[in-house]
LOKOL-564067 format. One record per atom (N, C-alpha, C): x, y, z; atom name; residue in one letter. Coordinates in Angstrom, 1 decimal, always signed. Each point is the difference from the previous one (the first is absolute). Last residue first. Layout:
REC       px       py       pz   atome   residu
REC        X        Y        Z      CA        a
...
//
This chain:
REC       px       py       pz   atome   residu
REC    -14.4    +22.4    -26.1       N        e
REC     -1.2     +0.3     -0.5      CA        e
REC     +0.0     +1.9     -0.2       C        e
REC     +3.7     -2.6     +2.4       N        r
REC     -0.1     +0.1     -1.7      CA        r
REC     -1.2     +0.6     -0.6       C        r
REC     +0.2     -0.8     +4.9       N        k
REC     +1.0     +1.0     -0.5      CA        k
REC     +0.2     +0.2     -1.5       C        k
REC     -2.4     -3.4     +2.2       N        n
REC     -0.9     +1.3     +0.0      CA        n
REC     +0.9     +1.0     -0.5       C        n
REC     +1.7     -4.2     +0.3       N        k
REC     -1.0     +0.1     -1.1      CA        k
REC     -0.7     +1.2     +0.0       C        k
REC     +3.1     -0.8     +3.3       N        e
REC     +0.6     +0.3     -1.3      CA        e
REC     -0.8     +0.2     -0.8       C        e
REC     -1.1     -1.7     +4.4       N        y
REC     -0.1     +1.6     -0.1      CA        y
REC     +0.7     +0.3     -1.7       C        y
REC     +0.6     -4.2     +2.5       N        p
REC     -1.5     -0.1     -0.4      CA        p
REC     -0.2     +1.5     -0.5       C        p
REC     +4.7     -2.2     +0.1       N        s
REC     -0.5     +0.9     +0.7      CA        s
REC     -1.5     -0.1     -0.9       C        s
REC     +3.4     -3.8     +0.3       N        t
REC     -0.3     +0.8     -1.0      CA        t
REC     -1.0     +1.0     +1.0       C        t
REC     +4.3     -3.8     +0.8       N        y
REC     -1.1     +1.0     +0.3      CA        y
REC     -0.5     +0.9     -0.8       C        y
REC     +2.3     -5.1     -1.3       N        p
REC     +0.4     +1.6     +0.2      CA        p
REC     -1.3     +0.9     +0.6       C        p
REC     +1.6     -5.3     -0.7       N        s
REC     -1.7     +0.9     +0.4      CA        s
REC     +0.5     +1.5     +0.2       C        s
REC     +1.9     -5.6     -1.3       N        y
REC     +0.6     +1.5     +0.1      CA        y
REC     -1.3     +0.8     -0.3       C        y
REC     +0.4     -5.2     +0.1       N        l
REC     -0.2     +0.8     +1.3      CA        l
REC     +0.1     +1.6     +0.0       C        l
REC     +0.5     -2.6     -3.8       N        a
REC     -1.1     -0.5     +0.3      CA        a
REC     -0.4     +0.9     +1.4       C        a
REC     +4.5     +0.0     -1.7       N        p
REC     -0.9     +0.8     -0.5      CA        p
REC     -1.5     -0.1     +0.2       C        p
REC     +4.6     -1.9     +3.0       N        w
REC     -1.2     -0.5     -0.7      CA        w
REC     -0.8     +1.3     -0.8       C        w
REC     +3.2     +0.6     +3.2       N        l
REC     +0.7     -0.8     -0.8      CA        l
REC     -0.8     -0.3     -0.9       C        l
REC     -0.3     +4.5     +3.1       N        t
REC     -0.4     -1.3     +0.1      CA        t
REC     +0.6     -0.9     -1.4       C        t
REC     +0.5     +4.8     +1.1       N        g
REC     -0.3     -0.3     +1.5      CA        g
REC     -0.7     -1.7     -0.2       C        g
REC     +2.0     +3.3     -3.4       N        k
REC     -1.3     -0.2     +0.1      CA        k
REC     -0.4     -0.6     +1.3       C        k
REC     +4.6     +0.9     -0.9       N        k
REC     -0.6     +1.1     -0.3      CA        k
REC     -1.7     +0.0     +0.2       C        k
REC     +2.8     -3.9     +0.2       N        l
REC     +0.6     +1.1     +1.2      CA        l
REC     -1.0     +1.1     -0.3       C        l
REC     -0.3     -3.1     -3.4       N        a
REC     -0.9     -0.4     +1.0      CA        a
REC     +0.4     +0.8     +1.5       C        a
REC     +2.5     +1.1     -3.9       N        e
REC     -1.3     +0.4     -0.3      CA        e
REC     -0.8     -0.6     +1.1       C        e
REC     +4.2     -1.6     +0.1       N        s
REC     +0.3     +1.3     +0.3      CA        s
REC     -1.6     +0.7     -0.3       C        s
REC     +0.8     -4.8     -0.6       N        p
REC     -0.1     +0.5     +1.3      CA        p
REC     +0.1     +1.6     +0.1       C        p
REC     -2.9     -2.2     -4.0       N        q
REC     +1.5     +0.1     +0.3      CA        q
REC     +0.1     +0.3     +1.5       C        q
REC     -4.6     -2.0     -0.7       N        y
REC     +0.6     +1.3     -0.7      CA        y
REC     +1.6     -0.4     +0.4       C        y
REC     -3.8     -3.7     -1.0       N        q
REC     +0.9     +0.5     +1.0      CA        q
REC     +0.5     +1.2     -0.7       C        q
REC     -4.2     -3.7     -0.8       N        d
REC     +0.8     +0.8     -0.4      CA        d
REC     +0.5     +0.7     +1.1       C        d
REC     -1.8     -4.8     +1.0       N        l
REC     -0.7     +1.1     -0.2      CA        l
REC     +1.3     +0.9     -0.4       C        l
REC     +0.1     -5.0     +0.3       N        g
REC     +0.3     +0.6     -0.8      CA        g
REC     -0.8     +1.6     -0.3       C        g
REC     -2.4     -3.1     +3.3       N        k
REC     +1.5     +0.1     -0.4      CA        k
REC     +0.1     +0.4     -1.4       C        k
REC     -3.8     +1.7     +3.5       N        p
REC     +0.4     -0.8     -0.9      CA        p
REC     +1.2     -0.1     -0.6       C        p
REC     -2.0     +1.3     +5.3       N        q
REC     +0.7     +0.4     -1.4      CA        q
REC     +0.2     -0.8     -0.9       C        q
REC     -4.6     +0.4     +3.0       N        f
REC     +1.2     -0.6     -0.1      CA        f
REC     +1.1     +0.5     -1.2       C        f
REC     -3.7     +3.3     +0.7       N        g
REC     -0.1     -1.2     +0.7      CA        g
REC     +1.3     -0.6     +0.0       C        g
REC     -1.8     +4.4     -1.9       N        l
REC     +1.0     -0.7     -0.5      CA        l
REC     -0.3     -1.7     +0.4       C        l
REC     -1.9     +4.5     +1.3       N        y
REC     -0.7     -0.7     -1.3      CA        y
REC     +0.9     -1.1     -0.5       C        y
REC     +0.9     +2.8     +4.0       N        l
REC     -1.1     -0.6     +0.0      CA        l
REC     -0.9     -0.8     -1.2       C        l
REC     +4.4     +2.4     +0.2       N        q
REC     +0.0     -1.4     +0.5      CA        q
REC     -1.3     -0.4     +0.3       C        q
REC     +1.0     +4.3     -1.5       N        a
REC     -0.3     -0.7     -1.0      CA        a
REC     +0.0     -1.5     +0.5       C        a
REC     -1.9     +4.3     +3.1       N        p
REC     +1.2     -0.7     -0.8      CA        p
REC     -0.2     -1.0     -0.9       C        p
REC     -3.1     +4.3     +0.9       N        t
REC     +0.3     -1.3     +0.6      CA        t
REC     +1.0     -0.6     -0.8       C        t
REC     -2.2     +5.2     +0.9       N        e
REC     +0.6     -0.9     -0.8      CA        e
REC     +0.3     -1.5     +0.8       C        e
REC     -3.8     +4.5     +0.2       N        y
REC     +0.8     -0.6     +0.3      CA        y
REC     +0.7     -1.1     -0.5       C        y
REC     -3.8     +4.3     +0.3       N        t
REC     +0.7     -1.1     -0.7      CA        t
REC     +1.1     -0.6     +0.9       C        t
REC     -5.2     +3.3     +0.0       N        k
REC     +1.3     -0.2     +0.6      CA        k
REC     +0.7     -1.4     -0.8       C        k
REC     -4.4     +3.9     -0.9       N        t
REC     +0.6     -1.3     -0.2      CA        t
REC     +1.6     -0.2     +0.6       C        t
REC     -2.8     +3.8     +1.2       N        k
REC     -1.1     -1.1     -0.1      CA        k
REC     +0.4     -1.3     -0.7       C        k
REC     +1.6     +4.0     +3.2       N        i
REC     +0.7     -0.7     -1.0      CA        i
REC     -0.8     -0.9     -0.4       C        i
REC     -1.8     +4.5     +2.6       N        p
REC     +0.0     -1.4     -0.1      CA        p
REC     +1.1     -0.3     -1.1       C        p
REC     +0.2     +4.5     +3.3       N        p
REC     -0.4     -0.4     -1.4      CA        p
REC     +0.1     -1.5     -0.1       C        p
REC     -0.6     +1.6     +4.9       N        c
REC     +1.0     +0.0     -0.9      CA        c
REC     -0.8     -0.2     -1.3       C        c
REC     -2.0     -0.1     +4.2       N        p
REC     +0.2     +1.2     -0.6      CA        p
REC     +0.9     +0.4     -1.0       C        p
REC     -4.0     -4.1     +1.2       N        d
REC     +1.4     +0.3     -0.1      CA        d
REC     +0.4     +1.3     -0.4       C        d
REC     -4.6     -1.9     +0.6       N        f
REC     +0.9     +0.8     +1.0      CA        f
REC     +1.2     +0.4     -0.1       C        f
REC     -2.7     -3.0     -2.8       N        p
REC     -0.3     +1.2     -0.4      CA        p
REC     +0.6     +1.2     +1.3       C        p
REC     +2.7     -4.6     -1.8       N        s
REC     -1.0     +0.4     +0.8      CA        s
REC     -0.6     +1.3     -0.2       C        s
REC     +2.0     -4.3     -2.7       N        i
REC     +0.4     +1.4     -0.1      CA        i
REC     -1.1     +0.7     +1.2       C        i
REC     +2.7     -4.9     -1.6       N        y
REC     -1.4     +0.6     +0.6      CA        y
REC     +0.4     +1.5     +0.2       C        y
REC     +3.0     -2.5     -3.5       N        p
REC     -0.5     -0.2     +1.4      CA        p
REC     -1.3     +0.8     +0.3       C        p
REC     +2.3     -2.6     -4.5       N        h
REC     -1.0     +1.4     +0.4      CA        h
REC     -0.3     -0.1     +1.3       C        h
REC     +4.4     -2.4     -2.9       N        y
REC     -1.1     -0.1     +0.6      CA        y
REC     -0.7     +1.2     +0.2       C        y
REC     +4.2     -2.8     -3.2       N        s
REC     -0.9     +1.2     +0.6      CA        s
REC     -1.2     -0.4     +0.8       C        s
REC     +5.4     -2.0     -1.8       N        k
REC     -1.5     -0.2     +0.3      CA        k
REC     -0.4     +1.3     +0.2       C        k
REC     +4.3     -1.8     -2.6       N        r
REC     -0.5     +1.0     +0.9      CA        r
REC     -1.4     -0.3     -0.1       C        r
REC     +2.8     -3.3     -2.2       N        h
REC     +0.8     +0.4     +1.6      CA        h
REC     -0.7     +1.2     +0.6       C        h
REC     -2.5     -3.4     -3.6       N        t
REC     +0.9     +1.0     -0.2      CA        t
REC     +0.6     +0.4     +1.5       C        t
REC     -2.0     -4.7     -2.7       N        p
REC     -0.3     +1.1     +1.1      CA        p
REC     +1.2     +1.0     -0.2       C        p
REC     -1.8     -2.5     -4.2       N        l
REC     +0.9     -0.3     +0.9      CA        l
REC     -0.1     +1.3     +1.2       C        l
REC     -2.8     -0.7     -4.1       N        g
REC     -0.2     -1.0     +1.1      CA        g
REC     +1.0     -0.3     +1.0       C        g
REC     -0.2     +3.9     -3.2       N        s
REC     +0.2     -1.4     -0.7      CA        s
REC     -0.1     -1.2     +1.0       C        s
REC     +0.1     +3.8     +3.0       N        v
REC     +0.1     +0.3     -1.4      CA        v
REC     +0.5     -1.2     -0.7       C        v
REC     -2.5     +1.8     +4.8       N        e
REC     +0.6     -0.9     -0.9      CA        e
REC     +0.1     +0.5     -1.4       C        e
REC     -1.3     +1.6     +5.6       N        e
REC     +0.1     +0.2     -1.5      CA        e
REC     +0.6     -0.8     -0.6       C        e
REC     -2.9     +0.2     +4.2       N        q
REC     +1.3     -0.6     -0.4      CA        q
REC     -0.2     +0.3     -1.5       C        q
REC     -2.3     +2.2     +4.6       N        l
REC     -0.2     -0.4     -1.5      CA        l
REC     +1.1     -0.4     -0.4       C        l
REC     -2.8     +0.6     +4.8       N        i
REC     +1.3     -0.1     -0.6      CA        i
REC     -0.2     -0.3     -1.5       C        i
REC     -2.8     +2.4     +3.9       N        t
REC     -0.4     -0.7     -1.2      CA        t
REC     +1.5     +0.0     -0.5       C        t
REC     -2.4     +1.1     +4.7       N        m
REC     +1.2     +0.1     -0.4      CA        m
REC     -0.3     -0.9     -1.4       C        m
//
């Protein structure tokens, strides 16, 4: 299994992908690239002082007080639908 870390402008992305082993005896059609998401907390470390905050009503909608930790789920299949 090879893990590929996708980076944009030197910053890590929350969606990672890898290429699993595909057996020649597998009866199912193979999924050649699989993806998964990592939480934003992995890249933050200690909470810096003065970190931006959402208003309380917006924080309740987003599920976090800090914009740096907000990471909405994005479907890996959305890109394929647009093409």
